[in-house]
C-alpha positions in Angstrom: 47.2 -84.9 -79.6 43.8 -84.5 -77.4 42.3 -84.7 -80.6 43.6 -87.8 -82.0 43.6 -89.6 -78.2 39.1 -88.0 -78.5 38.8 -89.0 -82.2 40.4 -92.6 -81.0 38.2 -93.2 -78.3 34.8 -92.0 -80.2 35.7 -94.3 -83.2 36.4 -96.7 -80.6 33.7 -96.1 -78.4 31.0 -96.1 -81.9 32.5 -99.7 -83.2 31.9 -101.0 -79.6 28.4 -100.0 -79.5 27.7 -101.2 -83.4 28.7 -104.3 -82.1 27.7 -104.7 -78.4 24.3 -102.7 -77.5 23.2 -102.2 -80.8 23.0 -105.6 -81.4 21.2 -106.5 -78.3 18.4 -104.2 -79.9 18.5 -105.0 -83.3 15.5 -104.9 -86.4 15.2 -108.3 -87.9 18.7 -108.9 -87.8 19.5 -105.5 -88.6 21.3 -102.7 -86.9 22.7 -98.7 -87.5 26.0 -97.9 -88.9 27.6 -95.6 -86.8 30.4 -96.1 -89.0 28.7 -94.3 -91.4 27.3 -92.0 -89.2 31.2 -90.9 -87.6 32.9 -90.8 -90.8 30.8 -88.7 -92.1 30.0 -86.0 -89.7 34.1 -85.8 -89.2 34.1 -85.6 -93.1 31.2 -82.8 -93.0 32.3 -81.1 -89.7 36.3 -81.1 -90.2 36.9 -81.6 -94.1 38.4 -84.1 -96.4 41.3 -85.0 -94.9 40.3 -85.5 -91.4 36.6 -88.1 -93.0 39.2 -90.0 -95.6 41.9 -90.1 -92.1 38.6 -91.1 -89.2 37.1 -93.5 -93.0 40.0 -95.8 -93.0 40.6 -95.8 -89.4 36.2 -96.9 -89.8 36.7 -99.2 -91.9 40.2 -101.0 -90.9 38.2 -101.9 -87.7 35.4 -103.3 -89.9 37.5 -105.4 -92.2 39.7 -107.1 -89.3 36.4 -108.3 -86.9 33.4 -108.7 -90.1 35.3 -108.1 -93.7 35.9 -110.4 -95.8 38.8 -109.4 -98.3 41.1 -106.9 -95.6 41.3 -103.5 -96.9 37.8 -103.0 -98.6 35.3 -101.5 -96.1 38.5 -99.4 -95.3 38.6 -98.5 -99.0 34.9 -97.7 -99.4 34.4 -95.5 -96.0 37.3 -93.8 -96.7 35.4 -92.3 -100.1 33.0 -91.7 -97.7 34.5 -89.7 -95.8 36.7 -88.4 -98.3 33.2 -87.3 -100.4 31.1 -85.7 -97.1 34.9 -83.5 -96.5 33.5 -81.9 -99.9 30.4 -80.3 -98.4 33.0 -78.7 -95.3 32.8 -75.4 -96.8 28.8 -75.5 -96.4 28.5 -76.9 -93.0 26.6 -74.7 -90.7 26.6 -76.3 -87.0 23.2 -75.2 -86.2 21.7 -77.5 -89.3 21.0 -80.8 -89.5 19.3 -81.4 -92.5 22.2 -81.1 -94.5 24.6 -83.6 -92.4 21.0 -85.3 -91.8 20.7 -85.8 -96.1 24.4 -86.6 -96.4 24.1 -89.6 -93.9 20.8 -91.3 -95.7 23.1 -90.7 -99.0 26.2 -92.6 -97.3 24.9 -95.5 -96.4 22.3 -95.7 -98.9 26.0 -95.9 -100.8 27.4 -98.2 -98.9 24.9 -100.7 -99.6 25.1 -100.4 -103.1 28.2 -100.5 -103.4 28.2 -103.6 -101.0 25.7 -105.1 -102.6 27.8 -104.5 -106.2 30.7 -105.7 -105.0 30.5 -108.8 -102.3 27.1 -110.1 -104.5 25.6 -108.5 -108.2 30.0 -109.9 -108.6 29.8 -113.3 -108.1 26.1 -113.7 -109.6 23.7 -113.1 -107.1 21.2 -110.8 -108.8 18.4 -110.5 -105.9 18.3 -106.8 -105.9 14.4 -105.6 -104.7 15.5 -108.5 -101.8 18.4 -106.3 -100.8 17.2 -103.6 -101.2 14.2 -103.7 -98.8 15.3 -106.7 -96.7 19.1 -104.8 -96.1 20.4 -101.6 -97.8 16.6 -99.2 -96.0 16.3 -101.1 -93.2 19.3 -100.0 -92.0 19.1 -96.8 -93.4 16.3 -95.9 -91.5 17.6 -96.6 -88.7 20.6 -95.4 -89.1 18.8 -91.9 -89.8 17.0 -92.8 -86.2 20.8 -92.8 -84.3 21.6 -90.7 -86.4 18.8 -87.8 -84.9 20.6 -89.3 -81.3 24.3 -89.1 -82.0 24.8 -86.4 -84.4 23.9 -83.4 -81.4 26.3 -85.5 -79.4 29.6 -85.4 -82.2 28.8 -82.3 -82.6 29.4 -80.9 -78.9 32.2 -82.9 -79.0 33.7 -81.0 -82.2 32.3 -77.9 -80.7 34.6 -78.6 -77.7 37.6 -79.7 -79.5 38.0 -77.0 -81.8 37.3 -74.3 -78.7 39.8 -76.1 -77.0 42.0 -75.7 -79.7 41.7 -71.9 -80.4 42.6 -71.8 -76.3 46.1 -72.6 -77.4 46.4 -70.7 -80.4 45.5 -67.8 -78.4 48.4 -68.6 -75.7 51.5 -69.3 -78.1 50.5 -65.9 -80.3 
């Protein structure tokens, strides 16, 4: 129960930061995608199911506030969370290289899927412009923010897991 409340608060906090603080410190209209960082992080820390659920809620928030089609971002982020959850078996908390690489791949995939499904299918074929002006800068900005945000998410997850282990030992 505590995990659900804290993760919900973390999702709302990251969404709020992405919509307010990072909009104020954008670079050329580009803001980091905190929803990708959160979904990917919890996916490979906690597994496929947790990544899928957090991806859904992050995506629904994005759909409600920014989406043209309800469910598009939820579906994309669910897939990202689920696929990152496949790497939970090789997750080591002290190694930041794998999470950073997965977040980069996730953000690039997110940008490509958004381009294909929202622009290419409407006949807008300016991929090189979209890639160099939107996808690549957002990915680079997300990498920089990940370096600072990921350790915070990791500490929160470790504290939650330690608390869950203590509660389990009380019942045994």
